[in-house]
C-alpha positions as a printed NumPy array, in Angstrom:
array([[-28.554, -21.849,  28.306],
       [-27.462, -18.236,  28.479],
       [-29.498, -15.564,  26.769],
       [-26.343, -13.519,  26.138],
       [-25.048, -13.473,  22.543],
       [-21.854, -15.328,  21.71 ],
       [-20.366, -12.334,  19.895],
       [-21.761,  -9.136,  21.378],
       [-21.408,  -6.024,  19.236],
       [-18.953,  -3.43 ,  20.39 ],
       [-21.148,  -0.646,  21.859],
       [-18.271,   1.819,  21.403],
       [-17.774,   1.092,  17.693],
       [-16.956,   4.269,  15.823],
       [-16.032,   6.172,  18.973],
       [-12.63 ,   6.943,  20.514],
       [-13.281,   4.21 ,  23.112],
       [-13.428,   1.401,  20.54 ],
       [ -9.75 ,   0.481,  20.946],
       [-10.058,   0.4  ,  24.728],
       [-13.137,  -1.834,  24.531],
       [-11.29 ,  -4.301,  22.298],
       [ -8.63 ,  -4.719,  24.978],
       [-11.133,  -6.25 ,  27.376],
       [-13.828,  -7.834,  25.195],
       [-14.028, -11.495,  25.987],
       [-11.777, -11.148,  29.026],
       [-14.481, -12.325,  31.404],
       [-18.165, -13.033,  31.557],
       [-20.417, -15.527,  29.875],
       [-20.558, -15.659,  26.11 ],
       [-17.436, -13.509,  25.738],
       [-19.023, -10.46 ,  27.354],
       [-16.602,  -7.659,  28.215],
       [-15.094,  -7.303,  31.661],
       [-16.824,  -4.08 ,  32.738],
       [-14.707,  -3.799,  35.89 ],
       [-11.568,  -3.789,  33.74 ],
       [-13.088,  -1.211,  31.404],
       [-14.02 ,   1.118,  34.253],
       [-10.554,   0.694,  35.757],
       [ -9.113,   1.716,  32.403],
       [-11.396,   4.758,  32.269],
       [-10.217,   5.731,  35.754],
       [ -6.608,   5.44 ,  34.558],
       [ -7.407,   7.662,  31.586],
       [ -8.91 ,  10.352,  33.798],
       [ -6.307,  10.212,  36.549],
       [ -3.133,   9.665,  34.534],
       [ -0.971,  12.679,  33.809],
       [  0.045,  13.488,  30.255],
       [  2.588,  16.121,  31.393],
       [  1.008,  18.603,  29.042],
       [  1.677,  16.379,  26.036],
       [ -1.03 ,  15.647,  23.464],
       [ -0.724,  11.853,  23.904],
       [ -0.713,   9.826,  27.131],
       [  2.269,   7.643,  26.248],
       [  2.195,   5.67 ,  29.475],
       [ -1.29 ,   4.523,  28.581],
       [ -0.256,   3.908,  24.965],
       [  2.592,   1.644,  26.051],
       [  0.377,  -0.199,  28.503],
       [ -2.292,  -0.931,  25.899],
       [  0.299,  -1.841,  23.249],
       [  1.887,  -4.383,  25.575],
       [ -1.491,  -5.829,  26.514],
       [ -2.347,  -6.139,  22.823],
       [  0.931,  -7.966,  22.197],
       [  0.419, -10.243,  25.173],
       [ -3.13 , -11.119,  24.143],
       [ -1.925, -12.109,  20.658],
       [  0.932, -14.179,  22.06 ],
       [  4.575, -13.325,  22.649],
       [  7.634, -15.023,  24.076],
       [ 11.059, -14.119,  25.367],
       [ 13.938, -14.493,  22.943],
       [ 16.5  , -17.25 ,  23.509],
       [ 20.24 , -17.373,  22.901],
       [ 19.503, -19.527,  19.842],
       [ 17.335, -16.734,  18.4  ],
       [ 20.105, -14.201,  18.996],
       [ 22.784, -16.437,  17.475],
       [ 20.748, -17.043,  14.326],
       [ 20.125, -13.334,  13.841],
       [ 23.809, -12.543,  14.465],
       [ 24.924, -15.109,  11.868],
       [ 22.478, -13.739,   9.285],
       [ 23.58 , -10.142,   9.926],
       [ 27.286, -10.986,   9.603],
       [ 26.737, -12.695,   6.261],
       [ 24.437,  -9.878,   5.082],
       [ 27.111,  -7.27 ,   5.833],
       [ 29.653,  -9.261,   3.832],
       [ 27.335,  -9.543,   0.825],
       [ 26.457,  -5.832,   0.875],
       [ 30.077,  -4.718,   0.706],
       [ 30.071,  -5.276,  -3.063],
       [ 26.584,  -3.807,  -3.609],
       [ 26.951,  -0.338,  -2.053],
       [ 29.628,   2.184,  -1.196],
       [ 27.951,   3.051,   2.102],
       [ 30.023,   1.459,   4.878],
       [ 29.072,  -1.194,   7.406],
       [ 27.519,   0.247,  10.568],
       [ 25.833,  -2.72 ,  12.275],
       [ 28.3  ,  -3.155,  15.116],
       [ 25.791,  -5.338,  16.955],
       [ 22.622,  -7.293,  16.269],
       [ 19.65 ,  -8.364,  18.363],
       [ 16.612, -10.604,  18.29 ],
       [ 13.583,  -8.752,  19.641],
       [ 10.296, -10.031,  20.942],
       [  7.173,  -8.103,  20.003],
       [  7.07 ,  -6.48 ,  23.44 ],
       [ 10.697,  -5.374,  23.045],
       [  9.813,  -3.789,  19.709],
       [  7.098,  -1.744,  21.442],
       [  9.432,  -0.635,  24.238],
       [ 12.413,   0.206,  22.06 ],
       [ 10.644,   2.02 ,  19.231],
       [  8.302,   4.097,  21.379],
       [ 10.602,   7.168,  21.552],
       [ 10.588,   7.509,  17.754],
       [  6.824,   7.037,  17.61 ],
       [  6.484,   9.908,  20.062],
       [  8.437,  12.129,  17.669],
       [  6.161,  11.083,  14.806],
       [  2.779,  11.163,  16.516],
       [  3.046,  14.113,  18.929],
       [  3.063,  16.862,  16.261],
       [  0.011,  15.347,  14.569],
       [ -1.892,  14.936,  17.844],
       [ -0.955,  18.455,  18.961],
       [ -2.31 ,  20.054,  15.82 ],
       [ -5.442,  17.897,  15.794],
       [ -6.18 ,  19.017,  19.361],
       [ -5.518,  22.644,  18.472],
       [ -7.624,  22.475,  15.332],
       [-10.504,  20.9  ,  17.249],
       [-10.329,  23.598,  19.921],
       [-10.325,  26.369,  17.335],
       [-13.265,  24.741,  15.577],
       [-15.527,  25.34 ,  18.569],
       [-17.712,  28.469,  18.463],
       [-16.451,  31.346,  20.602],
       [-19.275,  30.87 ,  23.112],
       [-18.42 ,  27.202,  23.523],
       [-14.728,  28.005,  23.992],
       [-15.608,  30.429,  26.821],
       [-17.84 ,  27.882,  28.523],
       [-15.214,  25.178,  28.183],
       [-12.458,  27.398,  29.563],
       [-12.408,  26.018,  33.125],
       [-12.597,  22.46 ,  31.766],
       [-10.031,  22.897,  28.999],
       [ -7.247,  21.264,  30.981],
       [ -9.324,  18.226,  31.865],
       [-10.576,  17.881,  28.3  ],
       [ -7.019,  18.036,  26.994],
       [ -5.985,  15.363,  29.478],
       [ -8.877,  13.151,  28.465],
       [ -8.111,  13.758,  24.799],
       [ -4.49 ,  12.762,  25.353],
       [ -5.618,   9.558,  27.015],
       [ -8.077,   8.714,  24.239],
       [ -5.406,   9.333,  21.631],
       [ -2.959,   7.278,  23.691],
       [ -5.408,   4.368,  23.823],
       [ -5.757,   4.388,  20.049],
       [ -2.017,   4.736,  19.428],
       [ -1.374,   1.85 ,  21.818],
       [ -3.845,  -0.338,  19.966],
       [ -2.235,   0.479,  16.615],
       [  1.318,  -0.112,  17.846],
       [  0.343,  -3.357,  19.555],
       [ -1.062,  -4.698,  16.294],
       [  1.868,  -3.408,  14.27 ],
       [  4.261,  -5.248,  16.631],
       [  2.686,  -8.494,  15.439],
       [  3.544,  -7.761,  11.794],
       [  6.956,  -6.05 ,  11.468],
       [  9.955,  -8.307,  10.827],
       [ 12.709,  -5.791,  11.634],
       [ 13.326,  -2.361,  13.111],
       [ 13.213,  -0.759,   9.646],
       [ 10.381,  -2.78 ,   8.132],
       [  8.126,   0.236,   7.573],
       [ 10.941,   2.349,   6.143],
       [ 11.276,   4.733,   9.089],
       [ 14.36 ,   4.539,  11.34 ],
       [ 12.689,   3.184,  14.464],
       [ 15.566,   1.272,  16.059],
       [ 18.939,   2.3  ,  17.5  ],
       [ 21.623,   3.367,  15.037],
       [ 24.258,   0.726,  14.398],
       [ 22.21 ,  -2.244,  15.583],
       [ 20.517,  -4.636,  13.157],
       [ 17.254,  -6.001,  14.561],
       [ 15.042,  -8.92 ,  13.532],
       [ 11.871, -10.225,  15.198],
       [ 12.226, -14.025,  14.857],
       [  8.567, -14.869,  15.506],
       [  7.397, -12.407,  12.863],
       [ 10.094, -13.627,  10.465],
       [  8.672, -17.148,  10.874],
       [  5.193, -15.763,  10.246],
       [  6.455, -14.026,   7.098],
       [  8.028, -17.279,   5.85 ],
       [  4.925, -19.382,   6.436],
       [  3.673, -20.876,   3.177],
       [  6.547, -19.663,   0.997],
       [  8.16 , -23.099,   0.723],
       [ 11.624, -21.654,   1.395],
       [ 14.226, -22.48 ,   4.005],
       [ 14.265, -20.506,   7.23 ],
       [ 17.897, -19.595,   6.555],
       [ 17.124, -17.988,   3.187],
       [ 14.199, -15.976,   4.559],
       [ 16.165, -14.826,   7.598],
       [ 19.184, -13.832,   5.493],
       [ 17.074, -11.938,   2.964],
       [ 15.307,  -9.927,   5.664],
       [ 18.668,  -9.323,   7.379],
       [ 20.006,  -7.94 ,   4.09 ],
       [ 17.139,  -5.459,   3.95 ],
       [ 17.607,  -4.465,   7.588],
       [ 21.353,  -3.961,   7.193],
       [ 20.858,  -1.96 ,   3.976],
       [ 18.453,   0.361,   5.823],
       [ 20.987,   0.732,   8.629],
       [ 23.761,   1.675,   6.205],
       [ 21.562,   4.211,   4.449],
       [ 20.314,   6.031,   7.545],
       [ 23.761,   6.07 ,   9.14 ],
       [ 25.504,   7.152,   5.946],
       [ 23.014,   9.908,   5.03 ],
       [ 22.9  ,  12.289,   8.029],
       [ 20.104,  14.487,   6.653],
       [ 17.676,  11.673,   5.83 ],
       [ 16.201,  10.987,   9.263],
       [ 15.408,  14.644,   9.953],
       [ 14.078,  15.076,   6.412],
       [ 11.444,  12.404,   7.01 ],
       [ 10.487,  13.693,  10.45 ],
       [ 10.237,  17.243,   9.068],
       [  7.789,  16.005,   6.439],
       [  5.622,  14.549,   9.222],
       [  5.789,  17.861,  11.118],
       [  4.817,  19.774,   7.971],
       [  1.886,  17.428,   7.514],
       [  0.779,  18.099,  11.091],
       [  1.129,  21.868,  10.711],
       [ -1.302,  21.798,   7.794],
       [ -4.133,  20.095,   9.674],
       [ -7.44 ,  21.912,   9.31 ],
       [-10.908,  21.069,  10.595],
       [-14.055,  21.731,   8.569],
       [-16.058,  23.699,  11.141],
       [-19.006,  23.973,   8.763],
       [-19.206,  20.204,   8.523],
       [-19.255,  19.917,  12.314],
       [-21.934,  22.589,  12.699],
       [-24.163,  21.01 ,  10.04 ],
       [-23.781,  17.556,  11.519],
       [-24.362,  18.671,  15.098],
       [-27.566,  20.453,  14.051],
       [-28.957,  17.14 ,  12.828],
       [-27.87 ,  15.026,  15.801],
       [-30.289,  14.218,  18.594],
       [-28.225,  14.459,  21.795],
       [-30.579,  11.937,  23.397],
       [-29.72 ,   9.386,  20.692],
       [-26.289,   7.791,  21.334],
       [-26.477,   5.818,  18.087],
       [-26.736,   9.032,  16.075],
       [-23.563,  10.362,  17.69 ],
       [-21.773,   7.053,  17.033],
       [-22.771,   7.198,  13.379],
       [-21.469,  10.764,  13.126],
       [-18.124,   9.795,  14.646],
       [-17.85 ,   6.724,  12.429],
       [-18.589,   8.916,   9.417],
       [-15.574,  11.113,  10.101],
       [-17.294,  14.025,  11.803],
       [-14.129,  15.158,  13.555],
       [-11.562,  13.957,  11.029],
       [ -9.202,  16.72 ,   9.835],
       [ -9.461,  17.833,   6.241],
       [ -6.563,  17.465,   3.797],
       [ -5.127,  20.926,   3.183],
       [ -2.815,  21.894,   0.342],
       [  0.09 ,  21.971,   2.797],
       [ -0.752,  18.478,   4.024],
       [ -0.978,  17.081,   0.529],
       [  2.391,  18.56 ,  -0.409],
       [  3.987,  17.164,   2.766],
       [  2.463,  13.74 ,   2.153],
       [  3.784,  13.686,  -1.407],
       [  7.265,  14.567,  -0.138],
       [  7.084,  11.938,   2.595],
       [  5.753,   9.264,   0.275],
       [  8.392,  10.028,  -2.38 ],
       [ 11.236,   9.891,   0.149],
       [  9.99 ,   6.607,   1.62 ],
       [  9.666,   5.174,  -1.891],
       [ 13.233,   6.248,  -2.695],
       [ 14.508,   4.661,   0.52 ],
       [ 12.727,   1.368,  -0.144],
       [ 13.591,   1.426,  -3.849],
       [ 17.294,   1.92 ,  -3.054],
       [ 17.186,  -0.951,  -0.565],
       [ 15.514,  -3.137,  -3.195],
       [ 18.202,  -2.36 ,  -5.759],
       [ 21.083,  -2.915,  -3.33 ],
       [ 19.681,  -6.224,  -2.079],
       [ 18.961,  -7.348,  -5.645],
       [ 22.596,  -6.751,  -6.572],
       [ 23.851,  -8.485,  -3.443],
       [ 21.791, -11.638,  -4.052],
       [ 21.651, -11.972,  -7.855],
       [ 24.422, -14.598,  -8.099],
       [ 24.044, -16.048,  -4.616],
       [ 20.385, -16.577,  -3.659],
       [ 17.944, -17.999,  -6.221],
       [ 15.072, -17.503,  -3.757],
       [ 15.676, -13.725,  -3.67 ],
       [ 13.387, -13.08 ,  -6.646],
       [ 10.449, -14.768,  -4.912],
       [ 11.219, -13.03 ,  -1.629],
       [ 11.456,  -9.617,  -3.295],
       [  8.047, -10.085,  -4.887],
       [  6.603, -11.23 ,  -1.554],
       [  7.936,  -8.074,   0.114],
       [  6.407,  -5.904,  -2.618],
       [  2.996,  -7.542,  -2.382],
       [  3.025,  -7.387,   1.401],
       [  3.893,  -3.706,   1.293],
       [  1.295,  -2.899,  -1.356],
       [ -1.505,  -4.707,   0.483],
       [ -0.566,  -3.49 ,   3.935],
       [ -1.879,  -5.097,   7.075],
       [ -4.689,  -4.294,   9.48 ],
       [ -2.27 ,  -2.574,  11.843],
       [ -1.035,  -0.247,   9.121],
       [ -4.614,   0.581,   8.184],
       [ -5.371,   1.294,  11.842],
       [ -2.4  ,   3.628,  12.095],
       [ -3.224,   5.344,   8.807],
       [ -6.729,   6.038,  10.072],
       [ -5.438,   7.288,  13.409],
       [ -2.572,   9.527,  12.329],
       [ -3.507,  10.055,   8.694],
       [ -0.139,   8.813,   7.421],
       [  0.341,   5.929,   5.021],
       [  3.395,   3.98 ,   6.155],
       [  3.893,   2.214,   2.835],
       [  5.007,   4.057,  -0.296],
       [  2.882,   3.428,  -3.376],
       [  5.598,   4.034,  -5.972],
       [  8.17 ,   1.559,  -4.73 ],
       [  8.547,  -0.27 ,  -8.044],
       [  9.078,   3.031,  -9.891],
       [ 11.738,   4.055,  -7.364],
       [ 13.524,   0.697,  -7.639],
       [ 13.569,   1.022, -11.433],
       [ 14.983,   4.542, -11.145],
       [ 17.855,   3.469,  -8.885],
       [ 18.61 ,   0.542, -11.206],
       [ 18.714,   2.931, -14.187],
       [ 21.096,   5.273, -12.35 ],
       [ 23.337,   2.342, -11.396],
       [ 23.44 ,   1.137, -15.012],
       [ 24.287,   4.649, -16.245],
       [ 26.682,   5.829, -13.522],
       [ 27.654,   2.786, -11.507],
       [ 27.221,   2.023,  -7.811],
       [ 29.256,   5.108,  -6.832],
       [ 27.088,   7.403,  -8.934],
       [ 23.914,   5.939,  -7.487],
       [ 24.997,   6.202,  -3.87 ],
       [ 26.525,   9.677,  -4.274],
       [ 23.066,  11.108,  -4.96 ],
       [ 22.314,  10.677,  -1.26 ],
       [ 25.041,  13.213,  -0.414],
       [ 22.569,  16.128,  -0.538],
       [ 18.755,  16.345,  -0.657],
       [ 18.916,  18.687,  -3.675],
       [ 20.417,  15.862,  -5.736],
       [ 17.583,  13.456,  -4.965],
       [ 14.972,  12.43 ,  -7.564],
       [ 11.644,  14.25 ,  -7.419],
       [  8.19 ,  12.756,  -7.772],
       [  8.156,  13.636, -11.471],
       [ 11.524,  11.9  , -11.939],
       [  9.876,   8.615, -10.966],
       [  7.865,   8.923, -14.19 ],
       [ 11.051,   9.134, -16.29 ],
       [ 13.807,   7.046, -14.679],
       [ 15.909,   6.848, -17.853],
       [ 15.814,  10.616, -18.316],
       [ 16.804,  11.191, -14.711],
       [ 19.622,   8.65 , -14.945],
       [ 21.122,  10.534, -17.897],
       [ 21.524,  13.779, -15.956],
       [ 21.649,  12.466, -12.381],
       [ 24.53 ,  13.75 , -10.318],
       [ 25.395,  16.639, -12.619],
       [ 25.427,  19.05 ,  -9.674],
       [ 27.714,  16.722,  -7.738],
       [ 30.209,  16.826, -10.652],
       [ 30.739,  20.565, -10.149],
       [ 33.922,  21.453,  -8.275],
       [ 32.902,  24.155,  -5.82 ],
       [ 36.568,  25.146,  -5.411],
       [ 36.403,  26.705,  -8.899],
       [ 33.829,  29.198,  -7.657],
       [ 35.83 ,  29.878,  -4.516],
       [ 38.928,  30.586,  -6.612],
       [ 37.062,  33.044,  -8.822],
       [ 35.539,  34.782,  -5.818],
       [ 38.922,  35.101,  -4.151],
       [ 40.584,  36.487,  -7.299],
       [ 38.062,  39.349,  -7.383],
       [ 38.995,  40.556,  -3.903],
       [ 41.751,  43.133,  -3.286],
       [ 45.113,  41.67 ,  -2.344],
       [ 47.984,  43.001,  -0.281],
       [ 51.584,  43.319,  -1.415],
       [ 52.233,  39.632,  -0.737],
       [ 49.385,  38.588,  -2.99 ],
       [ 47.217,  37.44 ,  -0.053],
       [ 43.641,  38.522,   0.492],
       [ 43.676,  40.872,   3.517],
       [ 41.612,  39.903,   6.52 ],
       [ 39.305,  42.295,   8.346]])
């Protein structure tokens, strides 16, 4: 009988190496002990891999994400999977034509495996994560005392490379877990997939449907409706994608590190006691503080995501109200799933500091419904024509009041102002305004 425990504790718990350890725990050895050779090989990859000056080692992130997906189970999609998704998307587009004025944009559809989701969404994740990682690294460097910065000078490049690899390992772990939960390319509200292509992940759709007591066709069609509605919105509102990414960048720019907290904690840590350092890391020793700029950016991001999801809810509700009795149950399931979040979302929130799920979704859905009742589908959708017309966070508290004055700016004919401005300018003998 082996003396080794069946479930050994993770010795790296609370440290940046925890995600890497989880990749190999139980891979080999008696009693589920970690494969140390694999771990050391991973460490060598972290130290030798190039990050090209970027704050995150994305090659390592992709590698760990794919290993996470593979360990949890994944399969290649079949032609049957693709055909079922294509049929659901075609029907969803037809139903949405009466529920929104935004035109059809899903020229193609695809069924993705979890590994394909990792591969195909990685470029957008880089755009989201890099600014945050860059500012965290900069804030940590500035938090060091001047003497320490001088001593670390020759090693700064290597430390940055190691930091990029550690961050990449954690991002890869988070994305690998998230790949096992999302049902479509737009499931978290952000535009992660290619424009004009509706995407579903059949295995995750089946996981979503488990225990609901509904037909696979109804569940697939409902999720296709949500995916197609997201596609129409992001394609039909050119400023929306950049607006969301700018909010993430503003959040990153506001990252600050409490140097006093670090100095006080380090004074109490015994460098000969690894457990003390682990406890300090687990307690958030190096976590960035929320600044006023960050909080404002997070409010803007959360409000925009809530408005996106609330609009999708209202559009899908209108599209299904006389056609799909199961839509009410499915809508509530989506809300509860979003409110609770999953372990992958919690991992990513801890890593990047961004909550991927809006908290005020129900308020946003009620607001869009109120606007539709007051001004019709055209009036609701026209509010997306400019960010200045969009509801604010305070408007979510008073949806009826907002609905009564919504779109007033869009009712103004700007040509009236242009006519007045032109009439004030000097004219030539022909009555035309002279050019310079």
